[in-house]
Biopython code that builds the backbone (N, CA, C, O; Angstrom):
import numpy as np
from Bio.PDB.StructureBuilder import StructureBuilder

atoms = [
    (1, "UNK", "N", (16.271, 9.297, -43.546)),
    (1, "UNK", "CA", (15.889, 8.037, -43.354)),
    (1, "UNK", "C", (16.001, 7.727, -41.593)),
    (1, "UNK", "O", (17.096, 8.026, -41.117)),
    (2, "UNK", "N", (15.155, 7.264, -40.794)),
    (2, "UNK", "CA", (15.482, 7.020, -39.657)),
    (2, "UNK", "C", (15.571, 5.313, -39.697)),
    (2, "UNK", "O", (14.955, 4.462, -40.339)),
    (3, "UNK", "N", (16.720, 5.257, -38.621)),
    (3, "UNK", "CA", (16.716, 3.599, -38.404)),
    (3, "UNK", "C", (16.226, 3.134, -37.150)),
    (3, "UNK", "O", (16.517, 3.681, -36.087)),
    (4, "UNK", "N", (15.345, 1.944, -37.271)),
    (4, "UNK", "CA", (14.783, 1.606, -36.024)),
    (4, "UNK", "C", (15.749, 0.629, -35.319)),
    (4, "UNK", "O", (16.487, -0.089, -35.993)),
    (5, "UNK", "N", (15.751, 0.597, -34.060)),
    (5, "UNK", "CA", (16.657, -0.298, -33.275)),
    (5, "UNK", "C", (16.119, -1.421, -33.472)),
    (5, "UNK", "O", (14.897, -1.422, -33.325)),
    (6, "UNK", "N", (16.801, -2.810, -33.879)),
    (6, "UNK", "CA", (16.477, -4.127, -33.959)),
    (6, "UNK", "C", (17.090, -4.794, -32.695)),
    (6, "UNK", "O", (18.188, -4.607, -32.171)),
    (7, "UNK", "N", (16.097, -5.603, -32.364)),
    (7, "UNK", "CA", (16.774, -6.563, -31.153)),
    (7, "UNK", "C", (16.653, -8.062, -31.421)),
    (7, "UNK", "O", (15.588, -8.548, -31.801)),
    (8, "UNK", "N", (17.616, -8.698, -31.244)),
    (8, "UNK", "CA", (17.480, -9.987, -31.671)),
    (8, "UNK", "C", (16.960, -11.130, -30.691)),
    (8, "UNK", "O", (17.363, -11.457, -29.575)),
    (9, "UNK", "N", (15.990, -11.598, -31.437)),
    (9, "UNK", "CA", (15.095, -12.705, -30.515)),
    (9, "UNK", "C", (15.262, -13.944, -31.218)),
    (9, "UNK", "O", (15.643, -14.091, -32.380)),
    (10, "UNK", "N", (14.932, -14.819, -30.379)),
    (10, "UNK", "CA", (14.762, -16.221, -31.020)),
    (10, "UNK", "C", (13.506, -16.045, -32.041)),
    (10, "UNK", "O", (12.974, -14.936, -31.986)),
    (11, "UNK", "N", (13.059, -16.801, -32.790)),
    (11, "UNK", "CA", (11.947, -16.875, -33.346)),
    (11, "UNK", "C", (10.907, -17.641, -32.592)),
    (11, "UNK", "O", (11.086, -18.752, -32.093)),
    (12, "UNK", "N", (9.904, -17.004, -32.558)),
    (12, "UNK", "CA", (8.582, -17.741, -31.919)),
    (12, "UNK", "C", (8.601, -17.128, -30.264)),
    (12, "UNK", "O", (7.805, -17.469, -29.389)),
    (13, "UNK", "N", (9.767, -16.108, -30.105)),
    (13, "UNK", "CA", (9.768, -15.583, -28.568)),
    (13, "UNK", "C", (8.974, -14.367, -28.551)),
    (13, "UNK", "O", (8.923, -13.575, -29.491)),
    (14, "UNK", "N", (8.321, -14.242, -27.382)),
    (14, "UNK", "CA", (7.526, -12.711, -27.270)),
    (14, "UNK", "C", (8.328, -12.204, -25.778)),
    (14, "UNK", "O", (8.905, -12.817, -24.881)),
    (15, "UNK", "N", (7.975, -10.518, -26.087)),
    (15, "UNK", "CA", (8.957, -10.107, -25.005)),
    (15, "UNK", "C", (7.832, -9.379, -24.350)),
    (15, "UNK", "O", (6.975, -8.843, -25.052)),
    (16, "UNK", "N", (7.764, -9.311, -22.663)),
    (16, "UNK", "CA", (7.063, -9.064, -22.028)),
    (16, "UNK", "C", (7.336, -7.610, -21.674)),
    (16, "UNK", "O", (8.505, -7.392, -21.357)),
    (17, "UNK", "N", (6.249, -6.239, -21.654)),
    (17, "UNK", "CA", (7.076, -5.290, -21.315)),
    (17, "UNK", "C", (7.193, -5.374, -19.525)),
    (17, "UNK", "O", (6.387, -5.879, -18.744)),
    (18, "UNK", "N", (8.556, -4.655, -19.224)),
    (18, "UNK", "CA", (9.133, -4.616, -18.284)),
    (18, "UNK", "C", (10.233, -6.095, -17.765)),
    (18, "UNK", "O", (10.973, -6.222, -16.789)),
    (19, "UNK", "N", (9.939, -6.952, -18.810)),
    (19, "UNK", "CA", (10.802, -7.945, -18.235)),
    (19, "UNK", "C", (12.391, -7.572, -18.699)),
    (19, "UNK", "O", (12.601, -6.778, -19.617)),
    (20, "UNK", "N", (13.294, -8.123, -18.083)),
    (20, "UNK", "CA", (14.720, -7.871, -18.005)),
    (20, "UNK", "C", (15.512, -8.975, -18.997)),
    (20, "UNK", "O", (14.925, -10.044, -19.160)),
    (21, "UNK", "N", (16.460, -8.840, -19.490)),
    (21, "UNK", "CA", (16.982, -10.035, -20.279)),
    (21, "UNK", "C", (17.908, -10.689, -18.857)),
    (21, "UNK", "O", (18.085, -10.131, -17.774)),
    (22, "UNK", "N", (18.342, -11.890, -19.259)),
    (22, "UNK", "CA", (18.874, -12.827, -18.129)),
    (22, "UNK", "C", (19.846, -12.295, -17.746)),
    (22, "UNK", "O", (20.008, -12.467, -16.538)),
    (23, "UNK", "N", (20.909, -11.465, -18.417)),
    (23, "UNK", "CA", (22.148, -11.061, -18.260)),
    (23, "UNK", "C", (21.955, -9.556, -17.134)),
    (23, "UNK", "O", (22.739, -9.349, -16.208)),
    (24, "UNK", "N", (21.147, -8.929, -17.357)),
    (24, "UNK", "CA", (20.916, -7.664, -16.299)),
    (24, "UNK", "C", (20.192, -8.475, -15.073)),
    (24, "UNK", "O", (20.162, -7.695, -14.121)),
    (25, "UNK", "N", (19.724, -9.456, -14.789)),
    (25, "UNK", "CA", (19.228, -9.660, -13.647)),
    (25, "UNK", "C", (20.412, -10.022, -12.803)),
    (25, "UNK", "O", (20.372, -9.645, -11.631)),
    (26, "UNK", "N", (21.493, -10.715, -13.225)),
    (26, "UNK", "CA", (22.802, -10.938, -12.419)),
    (26, "UNK", "C", (23.378, -9.990, -12.105)),
    (26, "UNK", "O", (23.987, -10.014, -11.036)),
    (27, "UNK", "N", (23.391, -8.695, -13.008)),
    (27, "UNK", "CA", (24.506, -7.633, -12.809)),
    (27, "UNK", "C", (24.565, -7.030, -11.239)),
    (27, "UNK", "O", (25.531, -6.400, -10.808)),
    (28, "UNK", "N", (23.570, -7.283, -10.602)),
    (28, "UNK", "CA", (23.174, -6.528, -9.137)),
    (28, "UNK", "C", (23.981, -7.186, -8.164)),
    (28, "UNK", "O", (24.344, -6.607, -7.139)),
    (29, "UNK", "N", (24.380, -8.759, -8.519)),
    (29, "UNK", "CA", (25.114, -9.434, -7.329)),
    (29, "UNK", "C", (26.672, -9.301, -7.663)),
    (29, "UNK", "O", (27.027, -9.231, -8.840)),
    (30, "UNK", "N", (27.375, -9.275, -6.871)),
    (30, "UNK", "CA", (28.734, -9.481, -6.701)),
    (30, "UNK", "C", (29.275, -10.738, -5.926)),
    (30, "UNK", "O", (29.004, -10.953, -4.745)),
    (31, "UNK", "N", (29.972, -11.450, -6.612)),
    (31, "UNK", "CA", (30.685, -12.203, -5.972)),
    (31, "UNK", "C", (31.893, -12.063, -5.452)),
    (31, "UNK", "O", (32.746, -11.387, -6.029)),
    (32, "UNK", "N", (32.148, -12.751, -4.168)),
    (32, "UNK", "CA", (33.638, -12.621, -3.321)),
    (32, "UNK", "C", (34.790, -13.564, -3.907)),
    (32, "UNK", "O", (35.175, -14.588, -3.342)),
    (33, "UNK", "N", (35.153, -13.206, -4.795)),
    (33, "UNK", "CA", (36.604, -14.139, -4.985)),
    (33, "UNK", "C", (37.720, -13.940, -4.177)),
    (33, "UNK", "O", (38.215, -12.836, -3.948)),
    (34, "UNK", "N", (38.143, -15.075, -3.716)),
    (34, "UNK", "CA", (39.120, -14.720, -2.784)),
    (34, "UNK", "C", (40.383, -15.381, -3.186)),
    (34, "UNK", "O", (41.314, -15.378, -2.380)),
    (35, "UNK", "N", (40.525, -15.971, -4.390)),
    (35, "UNK", "CA", (41.170, -16.648, -5.132)),
    (35, "UNK", "C", (41.579, -17.995, -5.057)),
    (35, "UNK", "O", (42.546, -18.425, -5.687)),
    (36, "UNK", "N", (40.889, -18.661, -4.323)),
    (36, "UNK", "CA", (40.693, -19.861, -4.022)),
    (36, "UNK", "C", (39.979, -20.810, -5.024)),
    (36, "UNK", "O", (38.945, -20.420, -5.566)),
    (37, "UNK", "N", (40.445, -21.936, -5.271)),
    (37, "UNK", "CA", (39.767, -22.555, -6.339)),
    (37, "UNK", "C", (39.345, -24.186, -5.516)),
    (37, "UNK", "O", (40.054, -24.878, -4.785)),
    (38, "UNK", "N", (38.212, -24.364, -5.892)),
    (38, "UNK", "CA", (37.446, -25.914, -5.460)),
    (38, "UNK", "C", (37.566, -26.714, -6.707)),
    (38, "UNK", "O", (36.950, -26.438, -7.736)),
    (39, "UNK", "N", (38.336, -27.659, -6.584)),
    (39, "UNK", "CA", (38.121, -28.443, -7.788)),
    (39, "UNK", "C", (37.756, -30.021, -7.596)),
    (39, "UNK", "O", (37.268, -30.823, -8.393)),
    (40, "UNK", "N", (38.150, -30.157, -6.321)),
    (40, "UNK", "CA", (37.679, -31.579, -5.760)),
    (40, "UNK", "C", (36.298, -31.847, -4.833)),
    (40, "UNK", "O", (35.958, -30.859, -4.183)),
    (41, "UNK", "N", (35.531, -32.932, -4.694)),
    (41, "UNK", "CA", (34.539, -32.771, -3.949)),
    (41, "UNK", "C", (34.766, -32.654, -2.386)),
    (41, "UNK", "O", (33.932, -32.230, -1.586)),
    (42, "UNK", "N", (35.807, -33.023, -2.144)),
    (42, "UNK", "CA", (36.212, -33.130, -0.449)),
    (42, "UNK", "C", (36.357, -31.968, -0.205)),
    (42, "UNK", "O", (35.928, -31.597, 0.887)),
    (43, "UNK", "N", (37.021, -30.927, -1.126)),
    (43, "UNK", "CA", (37.308, -29.386, -0.614)),
    (43, "UNK", "C", (35.875, -28.834, -0.582)),
    (43, "UNK", "O", (35.696, -28.047, 0.347)),
    (44, "UNK", "N", (34.920, -29.033, -1.290)),
    (44, "UNK", "CA", (33.855, -28.360, -1.341)),
    (44, "UNK", "C", (32.783, -28.942, -0.075)),
    (44, "UNK", "O", (31.839, -28.316, 0.407)),
    (45, "UNK", "N", (33.276, -30.419, 0.314)),
    (45, "UNK", "CA", (32.618, -30.627, 1.824)),
    (45, "UNK", "C", (33.381, -30.067, 2.878)),
    (45, "UNK", "O", (32.761, -29.745, 3.892)),
    (46, "UNK", "N", (34.745, -29.870, 2.832)),
    (46, "UNK", "CA", (35.434, -29.573, 3.850)),
    (46, "UNK", "C", (35.104, -27.700, 3.999)),
    (46, "UNK", "O", (35.172, -27.069, 5.054)),
    (47, "UNK", "N", (34.831, -27.256, 2.936)),
    (47, "UNK", "CA", (34.555, -25.858, 3.155)),
    (47, "UNK", "C", (32.915, -25.472, 3.710)),
    (47, "UNK", "O", (32.660, -24.469, 4.377)),
    (48, "UNK", "N", (32.089, -26.303, 3.359)),
    (48, "UNK", "CA", (30.807, -26.471, 4.242)),
    (48, "UNK", "C", (30.835, -26.831, 5.496)),
    (48, "UNK", "O", (29.866, -26.441, 6.148)),
    (49, "UNK", "N", (31.483, -27.339, 5.956)),
    (49, "UNK", "CA", (32.164, -27.938, 7.418)),
    (49, "UNK", "C", (32.418, -26.735, 8.264)),
    (49, "UNK", "O", (31.772, -26.372, 9.248)),
    (50, "UNK", "N", (33.664, -26.068, 7.618)),
    (50, "UNK", "CA", (33.979, -24.930, 8.144)),
    (50, "UNK", "C", (32.822, -23.909, 8.048)),
    (50, "UNK", "O", (32.583, -23.429, 9.156)),
    (51, "UNK", "N", (32.147, -23.499, 7.206)),
    (51, "UNK", "CA", (31.064, -22.661, 7.057)),
    (51, "UNK", "C", (30.008, -23.072, 8.376)),
    (51, "UNK", "O", (29.604, -22.254, 9.202)),
    (52, "UNK", "N", (29.742, -24.232, 8.362)),
    (52, "UNK", "CA", (28.799, -24.819, 9.363)),
    (52, "UNK", "C", (29.201, -24.768, 10.784)),
    (52, "UNK", "O", (28.367, -24.577, 11.669)),
    (53, "UNK", "N", (30.354, -24.922, 11.001)),
    (53, "UNK", "CA", (31.176, -24.746, 12.290)),
    (53, "UNK", "C", (31.545, -23.067, 12.777)),
    (53, "UNK", "O", (31.907, -22.757, 13.912)),
    (54, "UNK", "N", (31.401, -22.338, 11.901)),
    (54, "UNK", "CA", (31.558, -20.908, 11.757)),
    (54, "UNK", "C", (33.156, -20.951, 12.413)),
    (54, "UNK", "O", (33.420, -20.485, 13.522)),
    (55, "UNK", "N", (34.128, -21.580, 11.537)),
    (55, "UNK", "CA", (35.210, -21.745, 11.551)),
    (55, "UNK", "C", (36.226, -21.764, 10.316)),
    (55, "UNK", "O", (37.004, -22.668, 10.013)),
    (56, "UNK", "N", (36.047, -20.699, 9.767)),
    (56, "UNK", "CA", (36.858, -20.312, 8.198)),
    (56, "UNK", "C", (38.069, -20.396, 8.271)),
    (56, "UNK", "O", (38.767, -21.033, 7.483)),
    (57, "UNK", "N", (38.587, -19.558, 9.532)),
    (57, "UNK", "CA", (39.976, -19.701, 9.410)),
    (57, "UNK", "C", (40.886, -21.261, 9.428)),
    (57, "UNK", "O", (42.018, -21.516, 9.017)),
    (58, "UNK", "N", (40.102, -21.916, 9.926)),
    (58, "UNK", "CA", (40.819, -23.278, 10.244)),
    (58, "UNK", "C", (40.324, -24.256, 8.910)),
    (58, "UNK", "O", (40.444, -25.468, 9.086)),
    (59, "UNK", "N", (39.815, -23.824, 7.684)),
    (59, "UNK", "CA", (39.277, -24.680, 6.766)),
    (59, "UNK", "C", (40.089, -25.698, 6.267)),
    (59, "UNK", "O", (39.693, -26.733, 5.730)),
    (60, "UNK", "N", (41.653, -25.237, 6.539)),
    (60, "UNK", "CA", (42.532, -26.534, 6.122)),
    (60, "UNK", "C", (42.532, -27.459, 6.679)),
    (60, "UNK", "O", (42.710, -28.552, 6.140)),
    (61, "UNK", "N", (42.315, -27.279, 8.027)),
    (61, "UNK", "CA", (42.291, -28.639, 8.895)),
    (61, "UNK", "C", (40.846, -29.449, 8.315)),
    (61, "UNK", "O", (40.808, -30.677, 8.241)),
    (62, "UNK", "N", (39.901, -28.736, 7.997)),
    (62, "UNK", "CA", (38.581, -29.802, 7.545)),
    (62, "UNK", "C", (38.913, -30.159, 6.019)),
    (62, "UNK", "O", (38.129, -30.949, 5.492)),
    (63, "UNK", "N", (39.792, -29.761, 5.375)),
    (63, "UNK", "CA", (40.350, -30.284, 4.156)),
    (63, "UNK", "C", (41.077, -31.287, 4.419)),
    (63, "UNK", "O", (40.904, -32.249, 3.671)),
    (64, "UNK", "N", (41.905, -31.407, 5.300)),
    (64, "UNK", "CA", (42.564, -32.797, 5.547)),
    (64, "UNK", "C", (41.764, -33.714, 6.143)),
    (64, "UNK", "O", (41.894, -34.890, 5.802)),
    (65, "UNK", "N", (40.799, -33.359, 7.132)),
    (65, "UNK", "CA", (39.942, -34.454, 7.903)),
    (65, "UNK", "C", (38.848, -34.786, 6.485)),
    (65, "UNK", "O", (38.458, -35.942, 6.323)),
    (66, "UNK", "N", (38.548, -34.020, 5.811)),
    (66, "UNK", "CA", (37.260, -34.613, 4.898)),
    (66, "UNK", "C", (38.461, -35.427, 3.725)),
    (66, "UNK", "O", (37.932, -36.251, 2.979)),
    (67, "UNK", "N", (39.603, -35.273, 3.599)),
    (67, "UNK", "CA", (40.266, -36.416, 2.625)),
    (67, "UNK", "C", (40.506, -37.559, 3.514)),
    (67, "UNK", "O", (40.287, -38.653, 2.995)),
    (68, "UNK", "N", (40.957, -37.560, 4.893)),
    (68, "UNK", "CA", (41.480, -38.818, 5.486)),
    (68, "UNK", "C", (40.321, -39.660, 6.407)),
    (68, "UNK", "O", (40.380, -40.855, 6.697)),
    (69, "UNK", "N", (39.237, -38.686, 6.790)),
    (69, "UNK", "CA", (38.382, -39.464, 7.732)),
    (69, "UNK", "C", (37.364, -39.925, 7.073)),
    (69, "UNK", "O", (37.016, -39.423, 6.004)),
    (70, "UNK", "N", (36.627, -41.152, 7.740)),
    (70, "UNK", "CA", (35.659, -41.642, 7.150)),
    (70, "UNK", "C", (34.386, -40.593, 7.016)),
    (70, "UNK", "O", (34.131, -39.978, 8.052)),
    (71, "UNK", "N", (33.590, -40.326, 5.914)),
    (71, "UNK", "CA", (32.825, -39.139, 5.792)),
    (71, "UNK", "C", (31.504, -39.787, 6.913)),
    (71, "UNK", "O", (30.854, -38.941, 7.526)),
    (72, "UNK", "N", (31.284, -40.777, 7.054)),
    (72, "UNK", "CA", (30.072, -41.169, 8.171)),
    (72, "UNK", "C", (30.572, -40.524, 9.297)),
    (72, "UNK", "O", (29.789, -39.728, 9.816)),
    (73, "UNK", "N", (31.791, -40.666, 9.877)),
    (73, "UNK", "CA", (31.969, -40.280, 11.076)),
    (73, "UNK", "C", (31.964, -38.299, 11.029)),
    (73, "UNK", "O", (31.480, -37.526, 11.856)),
    (74, "UNK", "N", (32.528, -38.064, 10.034)),
    (74, "UNK", "CA", (32.147, -36.257, 10.095)),
    (74, "UNK", "C", (30.740, -36.264, 9.936)),
    (74, "UNK", "O", (30.156, -35.592, 10.786)),
    (75, "UNK", "N", (30.050, -36.808, 9.126)),
    (75, "UNK", "CA", (28.541, -36.570, 9.257)),
    (75, "UNK", "C", (27.998, -36.708, 10.567)),
    (75, "UNK", "O", (27.224, -35.829, 10.946)),
    (76, "UNK", "N", (28.254, -37.610, 11.285)),
    (76, "UNK", "CA", (27.533, -38.072, 12.425)),
    (76, "UNK", "C", (28.278, -36.869, 13.580)),
    (76, "UNK", "O", (27.591, -36.466, 14.518)),
    (77, "UNK", "N", (29.515, -36.439, 13.420)),
    (77, "UNK", "CA", (29.789, -35.414, 14.497)),
    (77, "UNK", "C", (29.227, -34.060, 14.007)),
    (77, "UNK", "O", (29.054, -33.261, 14.928)),
    (78, "UNK", "N", (28.895, -33.604, 12.749)),
    (78, "UNK", "CA", (28.391, -32.715, 12.370)),
    (78, "UNK", "C", (26.825, -32.589, 12.678)),
    (78, "UNK", "O", (26.293, -31.480, 12.625)),
    (79, "UNK", "N", (26.109, -33.708, 12.993)),
    (79, "UNK", "CA", (24.756, -33.580, 13.037)),
    (79, "UNK", "C", (24.642, -33.661, 14.618)),
    (79, "UNK", "O", (23.571, -33.316, 15.116)),
    (80, "UNK", "N", (25.732, -34.117, 15.487)),
    (80, "UNK", "CA", (25.713, -34.063, 16.803)),
    (80, "UNK", "C", (25.966, -32.344, 17.333)),
    (80, "UNK", "O", (25.456, -31.732, 18.271)),
    (81, "UNK", "N", (27.071, -31.868, 16.185)),
    (81, "UNK", "CA", (27.375, -30.446, 16.726)),
    (81, "UNK", "C", (25.951, -29.433, 16.446)),
    (81, "UNK", "O", (25.622, -28.505, 17.184)),
    (82, "UNK", "N", (25.336, -29.798, 15.398)),
    (82, "UNK", "CA", (24.224, -28.938, 14.853)),
    (82, "UNK", "C", (23.314, -28.726, 15.647)),
    (82, "UNK", "O", (22.635, -27.705, 15.536)),
    (83, "UNK", "N", (23.076, -29.687, 16.681)),
    (83, "UNK", "CA", (22.260, -29.859, 17.646)),
    (83, "UNK", "C", (22.404, -29.066, 18.831)),
    (83, "UNK", "O", (21.324, -28.754, 19.334)),
    (84, "UNK", "N", (23.311, -28.698, 19.354)),
    (84, "UNK", "CA", (24.008, -28.425, 20.252)),
    (84, "UNK", "C", (23.911, -26.810, 20.401)),
    (84, "UNK", "O", (23.682, -26.151, 19.387)),
    (85, "UNK", "N", (24.092, -26.133, 21.724)),
    (85, "UNK", "CA", (24.101, -24.725, 21.761)),
    (85, "UNK", "C", (25.623, -24.546, 22.215)),
    (85, "UNK", "O", (25.772, -23.729, 23.123)),
    (86, "UNK", "N", (26.633, -25.092, 21.799)),
    (86, "UNK", "CA", (27.915, -24.685, 22.409)),
    (86, "UNK", "C", (28.676, -23.772, 22.003)),
    (86, "UNK", "O", (28.482, -23.409, 20.842)),
    (87, "UNK", "N", (29.515, -23.257, 22.598)),
    (87, "UNK", "CA", (29.959, -21.764, 22.153)),
    (87, "UNK", "C", (30.973, -22.109, 21.117)),
    (87, "UNK", "O", (30.970, -21.480, 20.059)),
    (88, "UNK", "N", (31.972, -23.203, 21.367)),
    (88, "UNK", "CA", (32.455, -23.170, 19.893)),
    (88, "UNK", "C", (32.231, -24.734, 19.293)),
    (88, "UNK", "O", (32.671, -25.764, 19.804)),
    (89, "UNK", "N", (31.615, -24.646, 18.358)),
    (89, "UNK", "CA", (30.981, -25.968, 17.653)),
    (89, "UNK", "C", (31.995, -26.545, 17.116)),
    (89, "UNK", "O", (31.944, -27.746, 16.852)),
    (90, "UNK", "N", (33.458, -25.549, 16.772)),
    (90, "UNK", "CA", (34.473, -26.563, 16.228)),
    (90, "UNK", "C", (35.146, -27.365, 17.267)),
    (90, "UNK", "O", (35.857, -28.275, 16.842)),
    (91, "UNK", "N", (35.082, -27.242, 18.272)),
    (91, "UNK", "CA", (35.734, -27.825, 19.370)),
    (91, "UNK", "C", (34.916, -29.037, 19.723)),
    (91, "UNK", "O", (35.341, -30.188, 19.817)),
    (92, "UNK", "N", (33.981, -28.719, 19.861)),
    (92, "UNK", "CA", (32.918, -29.748, 19.936)),
    (92, "UNK", "C", (32.903, -31.078, 19.010)),
    (92, "UNK", "O", (32.947, -32.258, 19.357)),
    (93, "UNK", "N", (32.818, -30.442, 17.583)),
    (93, "UNK", "CA", (33.008, -31.390, 16.589)),
    (93, "UNK", "C", (34.309, -32.153, 16.631)),
    (93, "UNK", "O", (34.200, -33.373, 16.511)),
    (94, "UNK", "N", (35.509, -31.656, 16.779)),
    (94, "UNK", "CA", (36.714, -32.103, 16.735)),
    (94, "UNK", "C", (36.487, -33.516, 18.101)),
    (94, "UNK", "O", (36.725, -34.721, 18.016)),
    (95, "UNK", "N", (35.968, -32.729, 19.205)),
    (95, "UNK", "CA", (35.895, -34.262, 20.374)),
    (95, "UNK", "C", (35.156, -35.098, 19.756)),
    (95, "UNK", "O", (35.531, -36.259, 19.922)),
    (96, "UNK", "N", (34.106, -34.952, 19.001)),
    (96, "UNK", "CA", (33.063, -36.086, 18.866)),
    (96, "UNK", "C", (33.562, -36.748, 17.956)),
    (96, "UNK", "O", (33.297, -37.950, 17.997)),
    (97, "UNK", "N", (34.500, -36.236, 16.750)),
    (97, "UNK", "CA", (34.974, -37.000, 15.705)),
    (97, "UNK", "C", (36.109, -37.752, 16.419)),
    (97, "UNK", "O", (36.274, -38.855, 15.898)),
    (98, "UNK", "N", (36.859, -37.536, 17.340)),
    (98, "UNK", "CA", (37.687, -38.360, 18.258)),
    (98, "UNK", "C", (37.223, -39.102, 18.758)),
    (98, "UNK", "O", (37.835, -40.169, 18.815)),
    (99, "UNK", "N", (36.038, -39.023, 19.341)),
    (99, "UNK", "CA", (35.288, -40.168, 20.197)),
    (99, "UNK", "C", (34.631, -41.085, 19.256)),
    (99, "UNK", "O", (34.555, -42.272, 19.571)),
    (100, "UNK", "N", (34.142, -40.672, 18.123)),
    (100, "UNK", "CA", (33.743, -41.726, 17.347)),
    (100, "UNK", "C", (34.787, -42.448, 16.393)),
    (100, "UNK", "O", (34.473, -43.526, 15.889)),
    (101, "UNK", "N", (35.928, -41.916, 16.156)),
    (101, "UNK", "CA", (37.077, -42.837, 15.706)),
    (101, "UNK", "C", (37.760, -43.838, 16.443)),
    (101, "UNK", "O", (38.553, -44.703, 16.073)),
    (102, "UNK", "N", (37.251, -43.523, 17.671)),
    (102, "UNK", "CA", (37.897, -44.497, 18.865)),
    (102, "UNK", "C", (36.990, -45.750, 19.170)),
    (102, "UNK", "O", (37.423, -46.811, 19.620)),
    (103, "UNK", "N", (35.486, -45.446, 18.819)),
    (103, "UNK", "CA", (34.848, -46.294, 18.916)),
    (103, "UNK", "C", (34.995, -47.105, 18.225)),
    (103, "UNK", "O", (34.906, -48.259, 18.644)),
    (104, "UNK", "N", (35.311, -46.819, 16.742)),
    (104, "UNK", "CA", (35.091, -47.435, 15.672)),
    (104, "UNK", "C", (36.421, -48.245, 15.588)),
    (104, "UNK", "O", (36.342, -49.182, 14.794)),
    (105, "UNK", "N", (37.278, -48.149, 16.035)),
    (105, "UNK", "CA", (38.763, -48.808, 16.221)),
    (105, "UNK", "C", (38.440, -49.795, 17.214)),
    (105, "UNK", "O", (38.522, -50.985, 16.909)),
    (106, "UNK", "N", (38.161, -49.520, 18.113)),
    (106, "UNK", "CA", (37.633, -50.600, 19.215)),
    (106, "UNK", "C", (36.545, -51.634, 18.531)),
    (106, "UNK", "O", (36.334, -52.749, 19.008)),
    (107, "UNK", "N", (36.108, -51.303, 17.758)),
    (107, "UNK", "CA", (34.925, -52.555, 17.282)),
    (107, "UNK", "C", (35.562, -53.318, 16.209)),
    (107, "UNK", "O", (35.085, -54.399, 15.861)),
    (108, "UNK", "N", (36.658, -52.803, 15.637)),
    (108, "UNK", "CA", (37.073, -53.520, 14.456)),
    (108, "UNK", "C", (38.124, -54.246, 15.033)),
    (108, "UNK", "O", (38.928, -53.779, 15.840)),
    (109, "UNK", "N", (38.102, -55.720, 14.489)),
    (109, "UNK", "CA", (39.309, -56.656, 15.325)),
    (109, "UNK", "C", (40.448, -56.513, 14.500)),
    (109, "UNK", "O", (40.475, -56.286, 13.291)),
    (110, "UNK", "N", (41.487, -56.689, 15.378)),
    (110, "UNK", "CA", (42.703, -56.448, 15.124)),
    (110, "UNK", "C", (43.489, -57.613, 14.431)),
    (110, "UNK", "O", (43.455, -58.736, 14.932)),
    (111, "UNK", "N", (44.102, -57.395, 13.439)),
    (111, "UNK", "CA", (44.889, -58.213, 12.680)),
    (111, "UNK", "C", (46.211, -58.879, 13.762)),
    (111, "UNK", "O", (46.886, -58.269, 14.591)),
    (112, "UNK", "N", (46.253, -60.442, 13.350)),
    (112, "UNK", "CA", (47.391, -61.000, 14.134)),
    (112, "UNK", "C", (48.271, -61.242, 13.065)),
    (112, "UNK", "O", (47.954, -61.506, 11.905)),
    (113, "UNK", "N", (49.460, -61.126, 13.564)),
    (113, "UNK", "CA", (50.638, -61.406, 12.705)),
    (113, "UNK", "C", (51.020, -60.093, 11.618)),
    (113, "UNK", "O", (51.734, -60.268, 10.631)),
    (114, "UNK", "N", (50.495, -58.938, 11.933)),
    (114, "UNK", "CA", (51.166, -57.760, 11.038)),
    (114, "UNK", "C", (51.988, -57.088, 12.259)),
    (114, "UNK", "O", (52.692, -56.098, 12.059)),
]
sb = StructureBuilder()
sb.init_structure("model")
sb.init_model(0)
sb.init_chain("A")
sb.init_seg("    ")
for serial, (resi, resn, name, xyz) in enumerate(atoms, 1):
    if name == "N":
        sb.init_residue(resn, " ", resi, " ")
    sb.init_atom(name, np.array(xyz, "f"), 0.0, 1.0, " ", f" {name:<3s}", serial, name[0])
structure = sb.get_structure()
């Protein structure tokens, strides 16, 4: 007696010759796990900033900024830098963030008596 190999398929599904199972599609890709974990949205944003500015060694600076600086300021500075042809986008980004923060502070009225 010979046994036929049985495949488990959901009812009503058909297989196409040459189609690969979903698990096999992802086997060729390797993820680079460096041991870090992104658990908060600001961490993801900071990492994306560091990648966009080509400044991964200083991603902790961007983590701090993403947590403490107004997101609108960071987005404006990133937009300014992405349009430029600067050698160091990170330096230009930091300069623009400082400029925008100064402008925002000048616009806000100071509280008297504090």
